[in-house]
C-alpha positions as CSV (number, residue, x, y, z in Angstrom):
1,M,80.3,98.3,93.8
2,P,83.2,98.6,96.2
3,P,86.7,96.7,95.9
4,A,86.6,93.5,97.1
5,K,88.9,93.6,100.5
6,K,92.0,91.4,100.1
7,K,93.3,88.7,102.6
8,P,96.0,90.3,104.9
9,R,99.4,89.4,103.4
10,T,101.3,86.5,105.5
11,Y,105.2,86.7,106.3
12,D,107.4,84.1,107.1
13,S,107.9,84.0,110.8
14,R,111.1,83.2,110.9
15,R,112.4,85.7,108.5
16,I,110.3,88.3,110.4
17,R,112.0,87.2,113.8
18,A,115.4,87.3,112.1
19,A,114.9,90.7,110.9
20,V,114.0,92.4,114.2
21,T,116.5,90.9,116.0
22,T,119.3,91.5,113.1
23,Q,118.2,94.8,112.6
24,F,117.8,96.0,116.7
25,G,121.7,94.3,116.9
26,H,122.9,96.9,113.7
27,V,121.5,99.7,116.3
28,A,123.1,98.2,119.3
29,D,126.4,97.7,117.3
30,A,126.3,101.6,116.3
31,V,125.2,103.5,119.5
32,G,128.3,102.6,121.6
33,G,130.6,104.7,119.0
34,L,128.5,107.5,119.3
35,T,130.2,110.9,120.6
36,Q,128.7,113.1,123.1
37,E,128.8,115.6,120.3
38,Q,126.3,113.4,118.4
39,L,124.2,112.5,121.0
40,A,123.5,116.0,122.0
41,R,122.5,116.5,118.2
42,P,118.8,117.2,117.6
43,S,117.4,114.0,116.4
44,G,114.7,115.9,113.8
45,L,111.6,114.0,115.9
46,G,110.2,116.8,118.3
47,A,112.6,117.8,121.0
48,W,114.3,114.4,121.1
49,T,118.0,114.3,121.3
50,V,119.9,111.5,119.2
51,A,120.3,110.1,122.7
52,E,116.9,109.9,123.3
53,L,115.8,108.7,119.9
54,A,118.5,105.8,120.5
55,A,116.9,105.3,124.0
56,H,113.7,104.7,122.2
57,I,114.7,102.2,120.1
58,A,116.0,100.2,123.0
59,W,112.8,100.6,124.6
60,I,111.2,99.0,121.3
61,A,112.9,95.6,122.0
62,D,112.0,96.1,126.0
63,S,108.7,97.1,125.5
64,L,107.8,94.1,123.4
65,A,109.5,91.7,125.8
66,R,107.7,92.8,128.6
67,G,104.3,93.0,126.8
68,L,105.0,89.2,126.6
69,D,105.2,89.1,130.5
70,R,101.7,90.1,130.6
71,P,98.7,87.6,130.2
72,P,97.6,87.2,126.6
73,A,94.6,88.8,125.2
74,A,91.9,86.4,124.2
75,K,91.3,87.9,120.8
76,A,93.4,89.8,118.1
77,E,91.8,93.0,116.9
78,L,94.3,94.5,114.6
79,A,95.8,93.2,111.7
80,A,99.4,94.3,110.9
81,H,98.7,96.9,108.0
82,E,96.0,98.3,110.6
83,W,98.3,99.1,113.1
84,P,99.8,102.4,111.6
85,F,96.4,104.1,112.1
86,A,96.2,102.8,115.6
87,T,99.5,105.0,116.8
88,A,99.0,108.6,116.2
89,A,97.0,108.9,119.5
90,L,99.6,107.2,121.9
91,A,102.7,109.2,120.9
92,G,102.6,111.1,123.7
93,R,102.2,108.0,126.2
94,I,105.1,105.7,124.4
95,A,107.4,108.7,124.8
96,D,106.4,108.8,128.7
97,A,106.9,105.3,128.9
98,A,109.9,104.5,127.1
99,G,111.5,107.9,129.4
100,E,110.3,106.1,132.7
101,T,111.6,102.5,131.5
102,L,115.1,103.7,130.2
103,S,116.0,106.6,132.6
104,G,119.6,105.8,134.5
105,A,121.7,103.5,132.4
106,P,124.0,104.4,129.6
107,L,123.0,103.4,126.3
108,P,125.0,100.3,125.6
109,E,124.1,99.0,128.8
110,L,120.4,99.7,127.9
111,F,120.8,97.9,124.4
112,E,122.3,94.7,126.3
113,R,119.6,94.5,128.4
114,A,116.9,94.9,126.2
115,G,117.9,92.7,123.8
116,A,118.7,89.9,126.3
117,R,115.0,90.3,127.1
118,L,113.9,90.7,123.9
119,A,115.6,87.4,123.2
120,E,114.7,85.7,125.8
121,A,110.9,86.4,125.2
122,L,111.1,85.5,121.7
123,D,112.1,82.1,122.3
124,A,109.7,81.7,125.1
125,H,106.6,82.5,122.8
126,R,104.9,81.4,119.3
127,D,103.5,83.8,117.0
128,D,99.9,82.9,117.7
129,R,99.8,84.5,121.1
130,V,97.8,87.7,121.5
131,L,99.1,90.8,123.0
132,D,97.5,93.0,124.9
133,L,98.4,96.3,124.3
134,W,97.1,99.9,124.4
135,I,96.5,99.9,120.7
136,G,94.5,96.8,120.9
137,A,95.2,93.5,121.2
138,M,97.4,91.8,118.6
139,R,99.1,88.4,117.6
140,L,102.7,88.4,118.2
141,G,103.4,87.2,114.4
142,D,101.5,90.5,113.5
143,F,103.1,92.8,116.2
144,L,106.9,91.8,114.8
145,V,106.1,92.9,111.4
146,T,105.1,96.3,113.0
147,R,108.6,96.2,114.7
148,T,110.5,95.9,111.5
149,V,108.8,99.3,111.0
150,E,109.8,101.0,114.3
151,L,113.2,99.7,113.6
152,V,113.7,100.8,110.1
153,V,112.5,104.0,110.5
154,H,114.2,105.0,113.7
155,T,117.4,103.4,112.0
156,D,116.9,105.8,109.2
157,D,116.3,108.6,111.5
158,L,119.4,107.7,113.3
159,N,121.6,107.8,110.3
160,R,120.7,111.5,109.0
161,A,120.7,112.5,112.7
162,A,124.0,111.4,113.9
163,G,125.9,111.0,110.5
164,L,126.0,107.1,110.7
165,D,125.3,104.4,107.8
166,V,123.7,101.9,109.9
167,P,122.7,99.0,107.8
168,L,119.4,98.4,107.5
169,D,118.5,94.7,107.2
170,R,117.2,93.4,104.2
171,Q,114.3,91.3,105.5
172,A,113.5,94.2,107.9
173,L,113.6,96.6,104.9
174,A,111.2,94.4,102.9
175,A,108.5,93.6,105.4
176,C,108.3,97.4,106.4
177,T,108.1,98.5,102.7
178,R,105.1,96.2,102.4
179,L,103.1,97.1,105.4
180,L,103.1,100.2,104.8
181,A,102.0,99.8,101.1
182,D,99.3,97.5,102.0
183,A,98.2,100.2,104.9
184,L,97.8,102.3,102.1
185,A,95.8,100.4,100.2
186,H,93.6,99.6,103.1
187,R,93.3,103.4,103.5
188,V,92.1,104.2,100.2
189,P,91.1,100.9,98.4
190,G,90.5,100.9,94.7
191,G,92.3,99.7,91.6
192,A,93.1,103.0,89.8
193,V,96.4,104.0,90.9
194,E,99.1,101.0,91.1
195,V,101.6,102.0,93.6
196,R,105.4,100.3,92.6
197,I,107.9,99.7,95.3
198,P,110.4,97.3,93.5
199,P,111.7,94.9,94.7
200,F,109.5,94.7,97.3
201,A,105.8,95.7,97.0
202,V,103.4,96.5,94.6
203,V,99.5,97.4,95.4
204,Q,96.9,99.2,93.8
205,C,94.6,102.1,95.6
206,I,92.4,104.3,94.7
207,E,88.9,104.3,93.5
208,G,88.0,105.1,90.0
209,P,88.7,103.0,86.7
210,R,90.3,100.2,87.2
211,H,92.1,97.7,84.5
212,T,92.2,94.5,83.8
213,R,95.8,94.1,81.4
214,G,98.7,96.6,80.3
215,T,99.2,99.8,82.5
216,P,97.2,101.1,84.8
217,P,95.5,104.6,84.7
218,G,97.9,105.9,87.2
219,V,101.2,104.9,88.5
220,V,103.2,105.5,91.0
221,E,107.0,104.2,91.5
222,T,109.7,104.8,94.1
223,D,112.2,103.2,96.1
224,P,112.0,101.3,99.5
225,L,113.5,104.0,101.4
226,T,111.8,107.0,99.8
227,W,108.5,105.2,100.3
228,I,108.9,104.8,104.0
229,R,110.0,108.4,104.5
230,L,106.7,109.4,102.6
231,A,104.6,107.1,104.5
232,T,106.1,108.2,107.9
233,G,106.2,111.9,107.0
234,R,109.8,112.4,107.0
235,T,109.6,113.2,103.4
236,A,106.8,115.7,101.4
237,W,105.4,114.2,98.4
238,A,105.9,117.3,96.4
239,D,110.0,117.4,97.5
240,A,110.1,113.5,96.5
241,V,108.5,114.4,92.7
242,A,110.7,117.6,92.4
243,D,113.7,115.6,93.2
244,A,112.7,112.5,90.9
245,R,112.5,110.3,93.6
246,V,109.2,109.5,93.1
247,R,107.4,109.1,89.6
248,A,103.9,109.4,89.3
249,S,101.6,109.4,85.8
250,G,97.9,109.3,85.9
251,Q,95.1,112.1,87.0
252,R,94.8,110.0,89.9
253,A,98.3,109.6,90.8
254,D,98.9,112.2,93.0
255,L,99.3,110.4,96.9
256,A,99.6,114.3,98.3
257,G,96.2,114.2,100.0
258,V,96.6,110.7,101.5
259,L,100.1,110.7,102.9
260,P,101.7,110.6,105.2
261,L,100.0,107.3,106.5
262,M,101.5,107.9,110.3
263,S,104.3,110.0,111.7
């Protein structure tokens, strides 16, 4: 019998909205201090420079505001935990749109403009508004959770590429961790492996022997940032295990075949 589907996780709207605006603000504060040498560095994401990565982060906020300007869709099609699997085919289109939207202005101006548009748009709309998106229609509340993934992942990218220490908002980090954990459980449902990402998430996945008490047949444990890097292809499973950033035990606890979830 296939495992029963769990109800999607719910999130506190107030905290998610605060997490999105706070994390965007952390990046905006840091970007103004980047030197020309830092801006010209490779980002580690294809051919993007750090400057292009920073502009993309501004676009994340700007595009959300633009999406709220459009007429709403009739019905939501995607839940938050399904979003990672709908993004892969749109990478080129997103990069092109970001370049067209944000070219021709200094980064601090881009962030100031995008941040103001985002704040105004969020003040004007409730979570139940359905956004008409390229990937499919989503409730604003669900889409905002996906924005924590984009912002946390790209803040981490920016820190590593430019040698920065932009803080990660705790609520944004928690939501990002939970969404990607739920996406794993959605991709490979089951109860043979328990994935623990303290202090934010525990999910079960992978078909096989189930447990009702005590230690499950397979256990994977890691920290939130390592999990996010694994789930988004920034870190390879074998490297994380070799460096003891992941502890995996049990016959089915090797997740190399199902990661990354998105990249």
